[in-house]
N, C-alpha and C positions, 0 to 999 in steps of 0.2 A: 504494500500500500504506500501511498504518498499523498502530499498535500500541495496544492497550488494556492498561493496568496496573491490577491489582486490589490496592488498598492498604487498610490499616486506617483507621478514622475517627480524626481528630485535631481537638480543639477549640481548638488553638493555631494555626489556619490553616496547618497542616503546616509550622510554623516553630519549634516549641518543644514540650517535654513537655506532656502533657495535664493540665489542672486538674480535680481532683475527679472522676476517671473512674468512681467508684462511683455517681454520681448520674445517669448518662445511659445509656439502653438501647443507644445506638449503639456502646458499648464492649463489647458482648457477645462479639465475636470475641476480644478481648484477654482478657477475664475468664475465658473458657473455655479459655485456654491454647493457642489455635490458632497463635500466633506463637512463634518460638523465643526468647522473652524472658520474664523474670519477669512474670506477670500482675499487674495492679494489684489492690490490696486495696479492699474496699468503703468504707473510711474514709480512703483516701489523699488528701491535699491535692494532691500532685504525683506523677504516674506515675513509677515507678522503672525502667520498662522501657527498654532501649536499642534501640528499633526504628528502621527506616529512616524511618518517617513523621515522626518528631519534627523532622527537618531536611531533608525533601524539598525544601521551598521555600527552603532556605538553601544547601545544597550542589548541588542540582539534578543528582542522579545516582542510579543504581540498580545494585546489583551483580547480575551474572549468576549465576543458580542452575542447578544446584547448584554448590557452591564449586569454584573452579578451572577451570570451563568458560568458553567464550567465546560471545558472541552470534553468531548466524548473519549474517555480513555481506552475504549475498545478500538477506536479508529485512530487515535492519536497517541503515540508512544515514543520513548527515547530511541534514537537511532533511525527513525523514519525519515525518508527523503523529503525535502522541501524545495519548492521552486517559487520564484517571485516574478510577477509580471506587472506591467503597467499598461493602461489603456491609451492607445494612440488617438489622435484627433479623428481618424477615419473609423473609429470604433473597433478596430482590431487591436491585438496585443503584442507587446514586446516582452520576451522572456530574457531577463537580464542577470539573474543570480540563482545560485543553488546552495543548499547546505543540508544539515540534518537536525532533527529535534534533539535538544539536550534535556529538557524537562517539561512536564505538563501540569497545568494548574498550580503553578508556583506563584508566590507573592511577587509584586513588582520590585525590580532592582533599581529603577530610576528614582532619583531623589525628588523630582517634581513631575506631577502628572501632566500630560498634554491636555489641551483644551477639548479634545474629542470626547472625554468622559472619564469617570472615575471607576475603572474596571478593577475587579478584585482578583481575578485569576488570569494568569498569563501562560503563554507557551514560550519557552526559552529555546534559542537556537545556538548551535555551535558557531563560533566566530567565523565570519565570512566577509568577503568584499565583492562588489559587483564585478561581473566579467568585463574584460576589456570591450569597449563598444563594438569593435569589429567582430566580436564573438556573440553579440546579442542576436537572438533569434526573433526576427521582426515579422510583422504582418500575419500573426497567428489568429485564427478564429477560436471561439469557445470550443467548437468541435475538435479542433486540433490539440487544444490544451487539456480539456477535462472530459472529452468525449461526449459533450452535450452542450446545448445552448446555455450560456451563462447570463442569467438575468440579475438576480439579487445575491447578496452575501459577499463577504470579503475573502472567503476561502472556500475551496472545494476539495474533497477527498477523491483520489484517483486510484486505479488498480495498479498492480505490480507491472503489468504489460505496458500501461501508459507511462509509468515511471521510466522504464527502459526506452520507450519511444522518445520521451523528452530528453533523456540523457544522450541519445543518438543524434537528436537535433542539435544539441549544443556542440557535439563533436563533429558536426557537419556530415554525418553519415546518412541523414535523411534530407534530401533537398526539396522534395515535393511530397506533400501528404495527399495521397489520392482520395482519401475519404472526404477531404474538403473541396475537391474539384469534381466529384462524381455528379453526373446528371441526375436530377431528381427522379425517383421511381415511384410507381403507384404503391401506396402503402395499404396493408390489410388492416391497419389499426383504425378503430372508430373513436370518435370524440364524444364526450359527454359534457354538457354544459349545465351548471346549476349555480344557484345563489346561496351564499352562506352569510351569517351575521358578521359584523365587523369584529366582534369580540373573538369569535372562533378563528377568523382570518388572522387576527393579531397573534393568537396563540400558536397557530400553525406556522406563521412567519418566524416567531421566536424559536420554535423547535428547528425549523429549517436552517436559520442562521446559526444556531448552536451546533448543528451537526454538519454544517457545510454542504447542505443539500437544497433542493428546491421544494416548494410546496407540492408541486406535481409529483415529485418522486415519493414524498411521504404519503400522499393520498393513494398512489398506485400500490405502494407496499401494504398499506392498511387494507385495501380492497383484496389484494392477493391473499393476505393472511386470513381475512374473513371468509373468503371462498374456501380456503384450505380447511378451516375449522368446520364449516358447513359440510364439507365432504367427509371429514372424519366423524362428525356426529351422525351422519346418515348410514355409516357402516355398521 
């Protein structure tokens, strides 16, 4: 198993606040206010936002979202492979770093919390630096990174096969991912559309964020488990 973290771009090698963020289109995510920090201004010399990314490669940790939740220790464990990506202005991703998990659900080691929130439980990483920019794997889709469309959440769990695939991308052994360029085919899957209350949606979203999955994945699993129980009860 492995984990892919989706972070914001940082021009300080993920070790300091960003310089002149108004001059680089790769800061679009921040300027649009998609992080829980003050967005940088167009003429700022130094970003004023207190995001995780500014010291990712200093403290080597990431807080579990939403606040107060813990990482799933069945899926997150020491020694697990970790990849980091940031979103490009064209909505695709750049894979720029890799490391492994050092600890799960640890207290924060930073002396001052960033403005993003007061999280209680963290994942610690083995020390790492971003890859040289000529080794970055650019223009990746969610399908290429996590084998699914990536809508919400800051991290996603991936299979061992997908870990090997991303490692080979970094090594330059995979130049084209045919899964991302295949022509669409007719699917045998059927869609079900229904409404749920906002309270249930918020609970589902919290579980999805906490497990690095989507709401759709959790609902599909719940349906599959219910059908299996019905089958066992009828025997």
